[in-house]
N, C-alpha and C positions, 0 to 999 in steps of 0.2 A: 102554498104552491111548492111542488116538489122541485128539488134542485135540477133534476134532469129536464123538467119543463123550462126552467130558467135558462139552462144551457141551450136548449133548442131555440128559444126565442132570441138569444144572443147571436147564435150562428145565422139564423134567418135574417136578422136585422143587419148584420155586418158582413155576411157573405164570405166567410173564410173557413167554411167547414172543410175539414181535411188537414188543417194545420196541426202541428204537434201541440200537445199530445193527442192520443186517440180520444174518441168520444167517451169511452169508459173511463180513461184516465182523467179526462177533462172534468167529468162529473165529480170525481173524487177531489180534484183540485178546487173546484168551486165550493164544495162542501168544506174543505179545510180553510178556505179563505173567508167564507161568509158565516160559518157556523162555529161559534166559540166552543161548543161542546165537542166538536169533532177531533180536536187535538188535545183534549184534557187528559193528562197522564195520572189523574187521581186514582186512588185505590179504594176498595170497599172498606169504609170505616164508619159504618152505621153506629158502631158502639163508641165512637170517639172522633178524633180529627178536629179540623178547624170549626169553630162555633159559627153556625149560620146566624145565631142571634147577635153575636158580636159584629158580624159583617153587616147585618141590617142596621145596627146602631150606628156604625161608622158611615154607612151609606146615607143615613139621614143627616149626619153632619156635613157630608160632602154635598148633598142636595141643597142644604141650607147655606152653603158658603156664599158670601156676598161678593167676594172678589176672587180673581184668579190666584192672587197671592195666598189667600186663606185656604183655597182648595189645594194649592201646591203644598202648603204646610202639612195638611192632613195626608195627602198622597205620599209625601216623603216619609212620614212616620209609618204608614202602612207598608210601603214597599221596603222600608228599612228593616222590617221584620223578616224579610226573605234573605237567603244566602245566595251567593253567586252560583252555587251548584243547582239551585232551583231554576235559575235562568238557563243554565246549561241543559238541564233535564227537559225543559220546554222545547228548546231548540233541537235536542236530540230526538225527541218524540216526533216533531214535525219532519225531521230528516228521515227518520225511519218510515214514515207514512208515504214519502214521495220517492223512495229509493229506486223504484222501478220505472220512473218517468224517464223520457229521453234526456240524455246528459246535458245538452245545451240549455234546454228549458229548465231542467231541475236546478242547474247551477245558478241561473239568474233568479229563480224563485227563492232559493235558499239564501242568496245574498240579501234579498229584500226582507226576508223573515228575520235574518240576523240583525238587520238594522231596526226592524220593528221591535225586537226584544232587547238586544244589548245597547243599540243606539239610543232608544228611548230611555232606558235605565240610566245610562251615562249622562244624558242631558238633564234628566230629572235630578240626579245627585248634584251636578254642577250648579244648576239653577237654584236649587233649594239652599245650597251653601253660600252662594254669593248674593242671591236675591236682587241683583242689579239688572233689571230688565223692564223696559217700557211696556206698559199694558197690563202689569200685574194688578193694578187697581181697577181694571175693568171687570164687570160681572161675567162669570163663565156662562157659556151657552148650555142649553139643554139640561137643566137640573133634573128633569125626569129620567135622564139616563141612569142616575144612581138608584132610583126606584126600580128600574128594570134590572139593574145589577143585583140588587137585594133579592128580587124574585128569582132570578136565574140561579144564584148561589143557593138559595133555599131549596129550589127544585133539585139541584145537583146533590145537595146534602142528604137527600132521601136515599141515595144509593152510594155516592162516593164523596170523599173529602173534597170540598169546593176550593181548597187552597190554591191550586194552580189556575183554575178558572177565574178566581178572584184576582190573582196576579195579572192575568191577561187583561181583564177589564180595567185594572188600575193603570197599567202602562198605556192602554189605549185611551183611557180618560185623560191622562196627562197630555198625550199627544194631541188629542182632539180639542180639549177645552182650555189647556194652559198655553200650548204652542199654536193652537188653531191650525193644525195640519191634519191631513187625512190619516186615518188609522193605519192604512197600508201605505208605505212610503212611495213617493214619486218614483216611477220606474218598475213598480211591482207588475210582473207579467201575468196576464190572464190567458187561459187557453184560447186559441184563435189568433193570437199575436198582438192584442191590444194591451196597453199599460195604463196604470194610474199616471196622469200627466199634470203638468202645470203650464198655464198659458196666461200671460199678462196679469199675474196675481190671483188667478182663479184655478183651483184644483179640479181636475176632470177625471171622472171614473166611468168606465164603460158599462158597469153593472150596478150603479148606485140605486136606481129605481127598480131594478129587477130582482133584488134580494130583500126587499122590505118585508116579505112574508115569511122569512126564515125566523123562527122563534129566538128571541134574545140576541138578535144580530146587532152588530155595530153600525151597519149601514144607515139606519134612519137618523142617526145622531152625527154622522160624519160631515165635516165641513166641505168635502168634495161634492160637486154637483154632477148630475148625470150629463155626460157628454152628448152633444147633439150631432156630432160627426165622429167617425172612427178615430181612435187614439193610437193607431199604429205608430211606432217610433218615427217612421219617415214623414208622418204628418206634420211634424214641427217645421221641417224645411218648407213644406207647402204653405203652412200658415205664415211663415216669415215672408215668403215670396208674395203671397196674397196681400199681406199688410203693406209691403213695399209698393205694390201696384196701386193699392188704395191711396197711399200717401202721395204718389206721383199724380194720380188722377185728381186728388184734392188740390195739389199745388197748382196744376194747370187750370183747374176750374176757377180758383180764387186769385190767380196771378193777374195783377193789374198793369204790368209793364213798367 
């Protein structure tokens, strides 16, 4: 499914066509957020670069990890091979891609992307060093994700060094399968005004099921679920009021005097 088609479906479903950014800019933003290849700053290194074979080997280890702790250990080793400037380059590349978007939207988007890159890296380093976290003995979800990552990096290696694409997948894998959080942080704004949200312990995404057809996308493996109602920022206040009314109705229904 083409990203423009996905975009049109989203606008039809939620009815905010005309919100910033424009349709043309919105299509690019959806591509940047749902297609890991779209922001890959790799260079043509068909005669060298990061070994796709080595990536495939490590992906098999991560696929076979029995616990989140075991997966975290491998992730820490792989991410540890990167330098801070690699993270900065990823962020700068995204910033360059969205520099022409409306300022208010762009600033909110870049804040979320910085958290997605630097925040995830920081949490990975801290958690791998102290190791004190409940749930690390639990099995990680979606081991098939790492098979997909190996395929994606092998595909990328045919034309470009998959180094940065692999790093993106590593950070996303840590967030989704060790922290059990959505790949895009809560608050990430999508064109049309909706955001990745959290409600009563459940992560909500306005495009979760609409991007499943994007090759090598993160969406099919993300713990966020497709929202059944719009996730505009103001919806949280409405949900709270609705929950308050439900509690009051339940109280009076069950009150025995």
